[in-house]
DOKENU-848426 format. One record per atom (N, C-alpha, C): x, y, z; residue in one letter. Coordinates in steps of 0.2 Angstrom, whole numbers, padded with zeros to 4 digits, always signed. Atoms other than C-alpha are relative to their C-alpha. Last residue first. Example, Ala and Ser with C-alpha at 12.3 -4.5 7.8 and 13.67 -1.06 7.14 Angstrom:
// DOKENU-848426
-0004-0006-0001S+0068-0005+0036S-0004+0005+0003S+0004-0006+0000A+0062-0022+0039A+0004+0006+0000A
***
This chain:
// DOKENU-848426
-0003+0001+0007L+0113-0012+0018L-0001+0006-0004L-0002+0007+0000V+0110-0011+0037V+0003-0002-0007V+0001+0003+0006R+0110+0008+0039R+0002-0008+0000R-0006+0002+0004C+0109+0013+0057C-0002-0002-0007C+0002-0001+0007G+0099+0020+0071G+0005-0001-0005G+0006-0004+0001G+0106+0014+0087G-0002+0000-0007G+0000-0006+0005R+0119+0001+0089R-0007+0003+0000R-0005-0004-0001P+0124-0011+0104P+0000+0006-0005P-0003+0000+0007R+0107-0019+0106R+0006+0005+0000R-0002-0007+0001I+0102-0024+0124I+0004+0000-0007I-0007-0001-0001S+0093-0041+0124S+0002+0008-0002S-0003-0004+0006L+0075-0043+0128L+0008+0000+0001L-0007-0001-0002A+0065-0056+0138A+0004+0003-0006A-0006+0001+0005Q+0047-0053+0133Q+0007+0001+0004Q-0006-0001-0003C+0031-0055+0144C+0006-0002-0005C+0000-0007-0004A+0014-0052+0136A+0007+0001+0002A-0005-0005+0003G+0018-0066+0123G+0000+0006+0004G-0006+0003+0003P+0002-0076+0127P+0004+0006-0003P+0001+0003+0007G-0011-0065+0137G+0007-0003-0002G+0000-0006+0005F-0010-0053+0152F+0000-0003-0007F+0004-0005-0002V-0013-0065+0167V-0002+0005-0006V+0006+0003-0003A-0007-0082+0161A-0005+0006+0001A+0004+0002+0006D+0007-0073+0151D-0007-0002+0002D+0002-0006+0003M+0013-0065+0167M-0004-0001-0006M+0005-0003-0005Q+0013-0082+0176Q-0002+0007-0003Q+0006+0003+0000A+0022-0090+0161A-0006+0003+0004A+0003-0001+0007S+0035-0077+0159S-0007-0003+0000S+0003-0007+0000F+0039-0077+0178F-0004+0001-0006F+0006-0001-0005E+0040-0096+0178E-0003+0007+0000E+0005+0003+0003P+0052-0096+0162P-0007+0000+0005P+0003-0003+0006T+0062-0082+0169T-0006-0004-0003T+0007-0001-0001L+0065-0089+0186L-0003+0002-0006L+0003+0007-0002Y+0082-0098+0182Y-0007+0001+0001Y+0001+0004+0006T+0088-0082+0173T-0004-0006+0002T-0005+0005+0000P+0085-0071+0189P-0002-0005-0006P+0002+0007-0003V+0072-0058+0184V+0006-0004+0000V-0006+0003+0001F+0075-0039+0181F-0001-0007+0004F-0003+0004-0006A+0058-0032+0178A+0006-0003-0001A-0007+0002+0001Q+0050-0018+0168Q+0002-0005+0006Q-0005+0000-0005I+0032-0014+0167I+0006-0003-0002I-0005+0005-0002T+0022-0010+0152T+0003+0001+0007T-0006+0003+0004G+0007-0001+0144G+0004-0005+0004G+0002+0006+0003A-0004+0011+0153A+0006-0003-0003A+0007-0001+0001F-0002+0027+0164F-0004-0006-0003F+0005+0002-0005G+0016+0025+0162G-0007+0001-0002G+0005-0006-0002G+0028+0036+0151G-0005-0002+0006G+0002-0005+0005G+0041+0022+0150G-0004+0005+0003G-0004-0001+0005H+0041+0007+0162H-0002+0005-0005H+0004-0002+0006V+0033+0005+0179V+0005+0002-0006V+0002-0007+0000R+0045-0004+0190R-0004+0001-0006R+0006-0001+0004Y+0052-0021+0195Y-0002+0007+0001Y+0003-0007-0001A+0067-0029+0204A-0005+0002-0006A-0001-0004+0006G+0074-0046+0207G-0003+0007+0001G-0005+0003+0004R+0076-0059+0221R+0001+0004-0006R-0007-0002-0002G+0067-0050+0235G+0005-0002-0005G-0002+0001-0008R+0051-0060+0233R+0007+0002+0002R-0008-0001-0001L+0052-0061+0214L+0002+0000+0007L-0004+0005+0003L+0035-0069+0210L+0007+0001+0002L+0001+0007-0003H+0025-0059+0223H+0004-0005-0003H-0002+0000-0007E+0033-0042+0218E-0001-0007+0003E-0007+0000+0000A+0030-0046+0200A+0003+0000+0007A-0002+0007+0001L+0012-0050+0203L+0008-0001+0000L+0002+0005-0006A+0009-0034+0212A+0002-0007-0001A-0005-0001-0005L+0018-0024+0198L-0001-0004+0006L-0007+0003+0002A+0008-0033+0185A+0005+0002+0005A+0000+0007-0001V-0008-0028+0194V+0006-0004-0002V+0000+0001-0007S-0003-0010+0196S-0001-0008+0001S-0007-0001-0002L+0001-0009+0177L+0000-0002+0008L-0004+0005+0002G-0016-0016+0173G+0007+0000+0002G-0007-0001-0004Q-0025-0003+0183Q+0004-0006-0002Q-0005+0004+0004E-0041+0000+0173E+0007+0001+0003E+0002+0007+0000E-0055+0006+0186E+0005-0005-0004E-0003+0004-0005P-0045+0022+0189P-0002-0007+0001P+0003+0007+0001N-0050+0029+0172N+0003-0005+0005N+0007+0000+0002K-0048+0048+0173K-0003-0007-0001K+0005-0003-0005P-0033+0047+0184P-0007+0000-0002P+0003-0006+0002A-0024+0036+0172A-0005+0002+0005A+0007+0001+0003Y-0014+0022+0180Y-0002+0007-0001Y+0001+0007+0001V+0005+0020+0185V-0007-0001-0003V+0001+0001+0007N+0009+0039+0182N-0001-0008-0001N+0007+0002+0001Q+0007+0045+0200Q-0001-0001-0007Q+0001-0002+0007N+0024+0054+0201N-0007-0001-0003N-0001-0007+0000Y+0023+0053+0220Y-0001+0002-0007Y+0002-0004-0005L+0017+0036+0225L+0000+0007-0001L+0007+0002-0002F+0018+0025+0209F-0003+0005+0005F+0005-0001+0006S+0033+0033+0201S-0007-0001+0002S+0001-0007+0001S+0042+0034+0218S-0005+0002-0006S+0005-0003-0005R+0038+0016+0221R-0001+0007-0001R+0007+0002+0001G+0046+0011+0204G-0005+0003+0005G+0002-0004+0005S+0062+0021+0207S-0008-0001-0002S+0002-0006-0003E+0064+0013+0224E-0003+0005-0006E+0006+0001-0004I+0063-0004+0216I-0002+0007+0003I+0005+0001+0004I+0076+0001+0203I-0007-0001+0003I+0002-0006+0003L+0087+0008+0216L-0006-0001-0005L+0004-0004-0005Q+0086-0008+0225Q-0002+0007-0002Q+0007+0003-0001K+0091-0018+0210K-0004+0004+0005K+0004-0002+0006F+0106-0007+0207F-0007-0002+0001F+0002-0007-0001S+0112-0010+0225S-0004+0003-0006S+0005+0001-0006S+0112-0029+0222S-0002+0007+0001S+0007+0001+0002F+0120-0026+0205F-0005+0000+0005F+0004+0001-0006D+0136-0018+0212D-0007-0001-0003D+0002+0007+0000G+0147-0021+0196G-0004-0001+0006G-0004+0003-0006A+0155-0004+0199A-0001-0007+0001A-0007+0000+0002E+0149+0002+0181E+0005-0003+0006E-0001+0005+0005L+0132-0004+0186L+0007+0000-0002L+0000+0007-0003M+0132+0005+0202M+0001-0005-0005M-0006+0002-0004D+0138+0021+0194D+0000-0007+0003D-0005+0001+0005A+0124+0021+0181A+0007-0002+0004A+0001+0006+0003A+0111+0018+0195A+0006-0001-0005A-0002+0005-0005L+0118+0032+0206L+0000-0007-0004L-0008-0001+0000A+0116+0045+0192A+0003-0006+0004A-0003+0002+0006A+0098+0039+0189A+0007+0001-0001A+0000+0007+0002R+0094+0039+0207R+0003-0002-0006R-0005+0003-0004R+0098+0057+0210R+0001-0008-0001R-0006-0003+0004N+0087+0063+0196N+0006-0003+0004N-0001+0004+0006E+0073+0051+0203E+0007+0002-0003E-0003+0006-0002E+0074+0059+0221E+0002-0004-0006E-0006-0001-0004M+0072+0077+0215M+0003-0007+0002M-0006-0002+0004F+0060+0072+0201F+0006+0001+0004F-0003+0006+0004H+0049+0062+0213H+0006+0002-0004H-0004+0004-0005V+0048+0077+0225V+0002-0006-0004V-0007-0003-0001A+0043+0088+0211A+0004-0004+0004A-0004+0001+0006R+0029+0076+0206R+0007+0003+0000R-0002+0007+0000L+0023+0076+0224L+0004-0002-0006L-0005+0001-0005V+0022+0095+0224V+0003-0007+0000V-0006-0004+0002A+0013+0096+0208A+0006-0001+0005A-0003+0004+0005R+0001+0083+0215R+0006+0003-0003R-0004+0005-0003D-0002+0094+0230D+0003-0005-0005D+0004+0006-0002S-0007+0108+0219S+0005-0005+0004S+0002+0005+0005V+0004+0124+0218V-0004-0006+0003V+0000-0004+0007A+0007+0140+0228A-0002-0005-0005A+0005-0005+0000A+0002+0134+0246A+0000+0003-0007A+0006+0003+0000R+0012+0118+0243R-0006+0005+0000R+0002+0003+0007L+0027+0127+0238L-0007-0003+0000L+0002-0006+0005E+0027+0137+0254E-0002-0002-0007E+0007-0003-0002G+0026+0121+0264G-0002+0006-0004G+0006+0005+0003L+0040+0113+0254L-0007+0003+0002L+0006-0004+0002R+0052+0128+0257R-0006-0004-0002R+0001-0005-0005S+0066+0119+0266S-0006+0004-0001S+0003+0003-0006W+0064+0104+0255W-0001+0005+0005W+0007+0003+0001F+0066+0114+0239F-0003-0003+0006F+0005-0005+0000E+0080+0125+0246E-0007-0003-0001E+0000-0002-0006E+0091+0110+0250E-0006+0006+0001E+0004+0005-0005E+0087+0102+0234E-0001+0003+0007E-0004+0003-0005E+0093+0117+0224E-0004-0004+0004E+0002-0001-0007V+0081+0121+0209V+0005-0004+0005V-0004-0006-0003D+0089+0122+0192D-0002+0002+0007D-0008+0001-0001R+0085+0104+0188R+0003+0006+0002R-0002+0002-0006L+0067+0108+0192L+0007-0002+0001L+0000+0007-0001V+0064+0118+0176V+0002-0002+0007V+0004+0003+0005P+0061+0136+0172P-0001-0007+0000P-0004+0004+0004A+0067+0142+0189A-0004-0002-0006A-0003-0004+0005G+0060+0156+0200G+0005-0003-0006G-0007-0002-0002F+0058+0145+0214F+0003+0005-0005F+0000-0003-0007F+0039+0145+0212F+0007+0002+0002F+0002-0007+0001A+0042+0142+0193A+0000+0004+0007A-0006-0003+0002A+0050+0125+0197A-0001+0008+0000A-0004+0000-0006A+0034+0119+0205A+0007+0004-0001A+0004-0004-0005Q+0024+0124+0190Q+0004+0001+0006Q-0003-0007+0002K+0038+0116+0179K-0004+0005+0004K-0006-0001-0003M+0034+0100+0188M+0003+0007-0001M+0000-0001-0008E+0016+0102+0185E+0007+0001+0003E+0004-0007-0001A+0018+0105+0166A+0000+0001+0008A-0005-0006+0001P+0031+0091+0164P-0003+0006+0002P-0006+0002-0005V+0018+0078+0172V+0005+0006-0001V+0001-0003-0006A+0002+0086+0164A+0006-0001+0005A-0002-0007+0000A+0008+0083+0147A-0001+0003+0007A-0008-0001+0001Y+0008+0064+0149Y+0002+0007+0001Y-0003+0003-0006D-0010+0064+0156D+0008+0001+0000D+0001-0005-0005Q-0016+0076+0142Q+0003-0002+0007Q-0005-0005+0001T-0008+0064+0129T-0001+0005+0006T-0004-0001-0006L-0017+0049+0136L+0005+0006+0000L+0004-0005-0004D-0031+0047+0123D+0004+0002+0007D+0005-0005+0003A-0023+0032+0116A-0003+0004+0005A-0002-0007-0002H-0009+0024+0127H-0004+0005-0004H-0001-0004+0005S-0018+0007+0127S+0003+0007+0002S+0003-0007-0001G-0017-0005+0141G+0002+0004-0006G+0006-0001+0004G-0012-0023+0136G-0003+0007+0000G+0006+0002-0003T-0001-0027+0151T-0006+0001-0005T+0005-0004+0003N+0015-0028+0141N-0007-0002+0003N+0006+0003+0000V+0028-0036+0152V-0005+0005-0003V+0005-0005+0001I+0046-0031+0148I-0007-0004+0000I+0007+0002+0003C+0059-0043+0155C-0004+0006+0000C+0004-0006+0000L+0078-0039+0157L-0007-0002-0003L+0003-0002+0007D+0085-0056+0161D-0003+0006+0001D+0007-0003+0000Y+0097-0059+0176Y-0002+0001-0007Y+0005+0005-0001G+0112-0071+0178G-0007+0003+0001G+0002+0001-0007C+0124-0057+0181C-0005-0005+0002C-0005+0003-0004S+0133-0060+0165S-0001+0000+0007S+0000+0007+0000A+0116-0058+0156A+0006-0003+0004A+0005+0003-0005F+0115-0040+0162F+0000-0008+0000F+0003+0005+0003D+0131-0035+0153D-0005-0003+0005D+0003+0005-0005F+0138-0018+0158F-0004-0005-0004F-0002+0007+0002A+0148-0005+0150A-0002-0004+0005A-0001+0004-0006V+0139+0012+0152V+0001-0007-0002V+0002+0007+0001S+0141+0024+0137S+0001-0004+0007S-0005+0005-0001R+0141+0042+0141R-0002-0007+0000R+0002+0007+0001I+0130+0056+0135I+0006-0004+0001I-0006+0004-0001A+0130+0074+0141A-0001-0007+0000A+0000+0005-0006P+0116+0083+0133P+0006-0004+0000P-0006+0005+0000A+0121+0097+0121A+0000-0005+0006A-0002-0001+0007D+0105+0108+0117D+0006-0004-0001D+0004+0003+0005S+0097+0102+0133S+0002+0000-0007S+0000-0004+0006D+0111+0107+0144D-0004-0004-0006D-0001-0007-0003A+0107+0099+0161A+0000+0005-0006A+0003-0005+0004F+0100+0084+0150F+0001+0007+0003F+0001-0006-0005D+0112+0071+0158D-0002+0006-0005D+0001-0007+0004I+0111+0055+0148I-0001+0005+0006I+0002-0005-0005A+0118+0038+0154A+0000+0007-0003A-0003-0007+0000V+0118+0027+0139V-0003+0003+0006V+0002-0004-0007F+0117+0008+0138F+0003+0007-0001F-0003+0003-0006S+0118+0002+0119S-0003+0003+0007S-0001+0007+0000G+0111+0014+0105G+0004-0002+0007G-0007+0001-0002V+0113+0032+0101V+0002-0007+0000V-0005-0002+0005S+0097+0034+0091S+0007-0001+0001S+0001+0004+0006C+0085+0024+0101C+0005+0002-0005C-0002+0008-0002A+0092+0030+0118A-0001-0004-0007A-0007+0001-0001T+0092+0048+0111T+0002-0007+0001T-0003-0001+0007Q+0074+0048+0104Q+0008-0001+0001Q+0002+0005+0005D+0067+0042+0120D+0004+0000-0006D-0003+0007-0002M+0077+0053+0132M-0002-0005-0005M-0005+0002+0005L+0073+0070+0123L+0003-0007+0001L-0007-0002-0001G+0057+0076+0132G+0005-0003-0006G-0005+0005-0003C+0040+0075+0125C+0007+0003+0001C-0006-0004-0003P+0028+0090+0123P+0004-0005+0003P-0001+0003-0006K+0016+0081+0110K+0006+0003+0004K+0004-0003-0005G+0009+0091+0096G+0001-0003+0007G+0005+0005-0002F+0014+0081+0081F-0004+0002+0006F+0004+0002+0005F+0022+0096+0072F-0005-0005+0002F+0002-0006+0004V+0031+0106+0085V-0006-0002-0005V+0002-0006-0003N+0035+0094+0099N-0004+0005-0004N+0006+0003-0005E+0035+0077+0090E-0002+0006+0004E+0006+0002+0004A+0045+0085+0075A-0006-0002+0005A+0003-0006+0003Y+0057+0094+0087Y-0006-0002-0004Y+0004-0004-0005Q+0060+0078+0096Q-0003+0006-0002Q+0006+0004-0001G+0064+0069+0080G-0004+0003+0006G+0004-0001+0005I+0077+0082+0076I-0007-0003+0001I+0003-0006-0001Q+0084+0081+0093Q-0004+0002-0006Q+0005+0000-0005A+0087+0063+0091A-0004+0006+0001A+0006+0003+0003I+0095+0065+0074I-0005-0001+0005I+0004-0005+0004E+0106+0078+0083E-0006-0003-0004E+0004-0005-0005V+0111+0065+0096V-0004+0005-0004V+0006+0004-0003A+0115+0052+0083A-0004+0004+0004A-0001+0005-0005S+0126+0065+0074S-0006-0004+0002S+0002-0001-0006F+0121+0074+0058F+0002-0006+0005F-0003-0006-0004A+0131+0076+0043A-0002+0000+0007A-0001+0002-0007N+0127+0058+0037N+0003+0006+0004N-0007+0003+0000A+0129+0064+0018A+0002-0002+0008A-0005-0004-0004A+0114+0075+0021A+0007-0003+0001A+0000-0007+0002F+0101+0069+0008F+0005+0005+0004F+0002-0001+0006F+0100+0050+0008F+0002+0008-0002F-0004+0004+0005D+0110+0045+0023D-0001+0003-0007D-0007-0002-0001N+0103+0059+0035N+0004-0004-0005N-0002-0007+0003L+0086+0057+0027L+0007+0002+0001L+0001+0000+0008V+0085+0038+0030V+0002+0007-0003V-0006+0004+0003T+0092+0040+0048T+0000+0000-0007T-0006-0005+0000G+0079+0054+0052G+0006-0004-0003G+0001-0005+0005V+0065+0042+0046V+0006+0005+0000V+0000+0004+0006A+0071+0028+0057A+0000+0005-0006A-0007+0001+0001V+0074+0040+0072V+0001-0004-0007V-0004-0006+0001E+0057+0046+0071E+0007-0001-0002E+0002-0002+0007F+0050+0028+0069F+0003+0007-0002F-0003+0004+0005A+0060+0023+0084A-0002+0002-0007A-0007-0002+0000A+0054+0038+0094A+0004-0004-0005A+0000-0007+0004S+0036+0034+0090S+0007+0002-0001S+0001+0002+0007S+0038+0015+0095S+0000+0007-0004S-0001-0006+0005S+0045+0021+0111S+0000-0002-0007S-0007+0001+0003L+0047+0004+0121L+0001+0006-0005L-0004-0003-0005G+0032+0008+0133G+0007+0000-0003G-0004+0005-0004S+0022-0005+0124S+0005+0003+0005S+0003+0000-0007G+0008+0007+0118G+0004-0005+0004G+0003-0006-0003R+0013+0004+0100R-0003-0001+0007R+0007-0001+0000L+0023-0012+0098L-0003+0006+0003L+0000-0004-0006V+0041-0011+0093V-0008+0002+0001V+0002+0004-0006D+0040-0025+0081D+0000+0003+0007D-0002-0001-0006S+0040-0013+0066S-0002-0006+0005S+0004+0005-0005T+0038-0014+0048T+0003+0000+0006T-0002+0001-0007T+0042+0000+0036T-0004-0006+0003T+0004+0004-0003Y+0041+0003+0017Y+0003-0002+0007Y-0002+0004-0005A+0048+0018+0009A-0005-0005+0002A+0005+0005-0001D+0048+0030-0006D+0002-0005+0005D-0002+0007+0000F+0058+0045-0006F-0006-0004+0001F+0005+0005-0001G+0057+0064-0010G+0003-0007+0001G+0004+0001+0005G+0071+0077-0007G-0005-0006+0001G+0001+0007+0002V+0078+0085+0008V-0004-0001-0007V+0006+0001+0003P+0085+0102+0011P+0000-0007-0002P+0000+0006+0004H+0100+0101+0022H-0006-0001-0003H-0005-0001+0006G+0104+0118+0030G+0000-0006-0004G-0007+0001-0002L+0097+0116+0048L+0005-0001-0006L-0002-0006-0004Q+0080+0123+0043Q+0007-0001+0002Q-0001-0006+0004S+0079+0110+0029S+0002+0006+0004S-0006+0001+0005F+0083+0095+0040F+0001+0007-0004F-0006-0001-0004R+0070+0102+0053R+0006-0001-0004R+0000-0007-0001A+0056+0103+0039A+0007+0002+0004A-0002-0003+0006C+0059+0085+0034C+0001+0007+0001C-0007+0002+0001I+0058+0079+0052I+0003+0003-0006I-0004-0003-0004G+0042+0089+0054G+0007-0001+0000G-0001-0007+0002R+0034+0083+0039R+0005+0004+0004R-0004+0000+0006I+0038+0065+0043I+0001+0007-0002I-0007+0002-0002L+0031+0067+0061L+0005+0000-0006L-0002-0006-0003S+0015+0076+0055S+0008-0001+0002S-0002-0005+0005N+0012+0062+0042N+0003+0006+0004N-0006+0002+0002S+0013+0049+0057S+0002+0006-0006S+0000+0006+0005T-0002+0057+0065T+0007-0001-0002T+0001+0007-0003G-0005+0067+0081G+0000-0006-0005G-0003+0000-0007E-0007+0084+0072E-0002-0007+0003E-0005+0006+0000E-0011+0081+0053E+0002-0001+0007E+0004+0006+0001E-0027+0093+0053E+0005-0007+0000E+0004+0001-0006P-0016+0107+0060P-0004-0007+0000P+0007+0001+0003V-0003+0106+0046V-0005-0002+0006V+0005+0004-0003P+0014+0112+0053P-0007+0000-0003P+0002-0003-0006T+0026+0120+0041T-0006-0004+0003T-0004+0003-0006L+0036+0111+0028L-0001+0004+0006L+0002-0003-0006R+0024+0113+0013R+0004-0003+0006R+0001-0007+0001S+0031+0109-0004S-0002+0004+0006S-0006-0004-0003L+0038+0093+0003L-0001+0007-0002L-0002-0004+0005E+0021+0084+0000E+0005+0005+0003E-0002-0007-0003V+0019+0071+0013V+0003+0003-0006V-0002-0004+0006R+0010+0054+0009R+0001+0007+0002R-0002-0007-0001N+0008+0041+0022N+0002+0003-0006N-0006-0002+0003A-0001+0024+0019A+0001+0008+0001A+0001-0004+0006D-0013+0018+0031D+0006+0003-0003D+0003-0006-0001H-0007+0005+0044H-0001+0004-0007H+0005-0001-0004G-0003-0013+0045G-0004+0006+0001G+0004+0006+0000K+0014-0013+0038K-0006+0001+0005K-0002+0004-0006S+0020+0005+0037S-0005-0006+0000S+0005+0005-0002Q+0019+0013+0019Q+0002-0004+0006Q-0003+0004-0005L+0029+0029+0016L-0006-0005+0002L+0006+0005+0000R+0027+0040+0001R+0003-0005+0005R-0002+0006-0004V+0038+0056+0004V-0006-0005+0000V+0006+0003-0004V+0035+0069-0010V+0003-0006+0004V-0001-0002-0006P+0047+0080-0020P-0006-0002+0005P+0006-0004-0002E+0046+0068-0035E+0002+0003+0007E+0000-0007+0003P+0062+0061-0041P-0005+0005+0001P+0006-0001+0005S+0061+0047-0028S+0002+0007-0004S+0001-0007+0002K+0075+0040-0017K-0005+0000-0006K-0003-0002+0006A+0073+0022-0011A-0001+0008-0002A+0001-0007+0002A+0069+0015+0006A+0004+0001-0007A-0002+0001+0007V+0066-0002+0014V-0001+0007-0003V+0003-0004+0006V+0064+0003+0033V+0004-0003-0007V-0005+0001+0005I+0066-0008+0049I-0003+0004-0006I+0003-0002+0006V+0058-0002+0065V+0005-0002-0005V-0001-0006+0004D+0065-0011+0080D-0005+0001-0006D+0006-0001+0004L+0065-0024+0094L+0001+0007-0004L+0000+0004+0006N+0083-0029+0100N-0007+0000-0004N+0002+0007+0000V+0084-0015+0113V+0000-0004-0007V+0003+0002+0006S+0092+0002+0115S-0001-0008+0001S-0003+0005+0004A+0096+0007+0133A-0004-0002-0006A+0004+0003+0005A+0092+0020+0146A+0004-0004-0005A-0004+0005+0003L+0099+0029+0161L-0005-0005-0004L+0003+0006+0001V+0092+0046+0164V+0005-0006-0001V-0005+0006+0002R+0097+0062+0171R-0005-0006-0001R-0003+0005-0005G+0087+0078+0173G+0004-0005-0003G-0007+0000+0001R+0083+0093+0161R+0003-0004+0005R-0002-0006-0005N+0065+0095+0167N+0007+0000+0000N+0004-0006+0002H+0058+0085+0151H+0002+0006+0005H-0003-0004+0005D+0071+0072+0155D-0003+0006-0002D-0005-0005-0002T+0066+0067+0172T+0002+0004-0006T+0003-0007+0000H+0049+0058+0169H+0005+0005+0003H+0007-0001+0002N+0056+0041+0175N-0003+0007+0000N+0001-0007+0002G+0075+0041+0176G-0007+0001-0003G+0002-0004-0006V+0080+0023+0178V+0000+0007-0003V-0002+0004-0005I+0081+0009+0165I-0001+0004+0007I-0002-0004-0005E+0071+0016+0151E+0002-0004+0006E+0003+0002-0006T+0070+0003+0137T+0003+0006+0005T-0004-0001-0005R+0072+0008+0119R-0003-0002+0007R+0004-0003-0005G+0065+0004+0102G+0005+0001+0006G+0003+0004-0006P+0078+0001+0089P-0005+0004+0004P+0000-0004-0006A+0080+0010+0072A-0003-0004+0006A+0003+0002-0006S+0085+0000+0056S+0000+0005+0006S-0002-0003-0006F+0089+0004+0038F-0004-0003+0006F+0004+0003-0006L+0089-0005+0022L+0003+0004+0006L-0004+0000-0006A+0094+0004+0005A-0004-0003+0006A+0003-0002-0007V+0085+0002-0011V+0006+0000+0005V-0006+0001-0004E+0088+0001-0030E-0002+0003+0007E-0003-0006-0001R+0071-0002-0037R+0007-0001+0003R-0007+0002-0001E+0060-0016-0043E+0004+0007+0000E-0004+0003+0005G+0042-0009-0041G+0007-0002+0001G-0003-0005+0004Y+0034+0003-0029Y+0004-0003-0006Y+0003-0007+0000L+0021-0006-0019L+0003+0004-0005L+0007+0000+0002A+0025-0024-0024A-0004+0007+0000A+0001+0001+0007A+0043-0021-0023A-0007+0000-0003A-0002-0007+0004F+0042-0013-0006F-0001-0001-0007F+0006-0004+0000E+0032-0029+0000E+0002+0007-0003E+0006+0002+0005Q+0045-0040-0007Q-0006+0004+0001Q-0002-0002+0007L+0059-0030+0002L-0005-0002-0005L+0001-0007+0001A+0049-0031+0018A+0003+0002-0007A+0007-0001+0000Q+0047-0050+0017Q-0001+0008-0002Q+0002+0002+0007V+0066-0052+0014V-0007+0002-0001V-0002-0005+0005Y+0069-0041+0029Y-0001-0002-0007Y+0003-0006-0001R+0058-0052+0040R+0002+0005-0005R+0006+0000+0003A+0065-0068+0034A-0004+0006+0000A-0001+0001+0008R+0082-0063+0037R-0006+0000-0003R-0001-0007+0003Q+0076-0057+0054Q+0002+0000-0007Q+0006-0004+0000P+0069-0074+0059P+0001+0007-0003P+0005+0004+0004A+0085-0083+0055A-0006+0004-0001A-0002-0001+0007V+0097-0070+0063V-0005-0003-0004V+0005-0004+0004G+0087-0069+0080G+0002+0001-0007G+0007+0003+0000K+0096-0083+0089K-0005+0003-0004K+0000+0005+0005E+0113-0075+0085E-0006-0004-0001E-0003+0006-0003T+0109-0059+0093T-0001-0006-0005T+0006+0005-0002Y+0097-0046+0085Y+0002-0006+0004Y+0006-0003-0001L+0108-0031+0080L-0005-0004+0004L-0001-0006-0005E+0125-0038+0081E-0006+0003+0002E-0002+0003-0007T+0119-0055+0074T+0001+0006+0005T+0006+0002-0003L+0110-0045+0060L+0002-0004+0006L+0004-0006-0003I+0126-0036+0056I-0006-0002+0003I-0004-0004-0005P+0136-0052+0054P-0003+0006+0003P+0000+0004-0006D+0122-0062+0045D+0004+0004+0006D+0002-0005-0005L+0121-0049+0031L+0000-0003+0007L-0005-0005+0000R+0130-0061+0019R-0001+0006+0004R-0003-0001-0007G+0119-0076+0024G+0005+0006+0000G-0007+0004+0000A+0115-0082+0006A+0004+0001+0007A+0001+0008+0000E+0097-0078+0009E+0006-0004+0000E+0003+0002-0006L+0101-0060+0014L-0001-0007+0000L-0005-0001-0005Q+0112-0057-0001Q-0002-0002+0007Q-0005+0006+0001K+0100-0065-0013K+0005+0001+0006K+0003+0006-0003I+0086-0053-0006I+0005-0006-0001I+0000+0000-0008A+0097-0038-0008A-0003-0006+0003A-0007+0001-0003Q+0101-0043-0026Q+0000+0000+0007Q-0001+0008+0001T+0082-0045-0031T+0007-0001+0003T+0004+0004-0004I+0079-0028-0023I+0002-0007+0000I+0006+0002+0003Q+0093-0019-0032Q-0003-0005+0005Q+0000+0007+0003T+0106-0012-0021T-0007-0001-0003T+0007+0003+0002M+0110+0006-0016M+0001-0006-0003M
***
């Protein structure tokens, strides 16, 4: 732990530049220094001069594997250079006080570590749920004070909620558990909080990508011990940028739409006597498609079709990257996007078909790239962002056209971050 004034001096003197370069690339060091200094100053204004620690947890980009994790499928994902940073200090009181920039303050009394119905869907529920899970797993936590700031925009498809969960879990792991929990276990703790306390039936992909870091191929066949392997590949070396386009759509009030996807996939699995689609043999699935259609809705059938094909694509995409076959990889990305649109049907909300920002962005990406890149819906879908792999020489034009339609700064070229949730100082 370091006094705030000393931490600011270290930042301004460049002593943290090596880790900032690792997390944000060399061109990001100067703005990140200023960002961390401001966060320390805000903490001091809220809580006074204290001994503090600095933490960071990244957002994530889903490469392939759209809506497969909740049915124990495969995904290829990566952490990015947008993150939540936390200034935190232990407190003698059994209370978590957390102020996030631009949001109402959170206060969680640790005397109650069970779900609070009126907190459902709030940051308080996530904090309480993470603290509860640490206690259940044999590491009771104490109070702490924190200030956070995030450039993982809500509704961007980069998993701001998972980044927040990993940030809180990383603080607790460091402060109260002597870092006993692995990155995967921190992800599982975040998922528990989101499922049980927040009330959203999410899978584990978002938290894992945020917590583990870099490119990761994840196989959720065993959800208690997902198989995770790093995939060594540098997109920049291929002359492509990974671009995320925020169409400005909000994820608010879309929980039911998200929840319907895993629910309908599991309805299809239940027809075959299985809890999830991963346990259904493809040959049996296709041979009994007519029977399945008589038992569940057509949308459930189509979402099951998407899972079967997308689960295969996720494994192939990781193999193609490792083999250096970027051309085949791009084709898989396009196939993934079309499947999400046609079969999984998560490109726009069915209750609001007049608003189709993602569809417009995909159409524009197809027009601009014309076979030279790849594009797909990004993240949970229904609103938010698309992802595109853009030849570097086209990135300025691509960004300008996207910004002209969706607003200044809508298109961002990201870097892949080599570390997940971590202590910075």
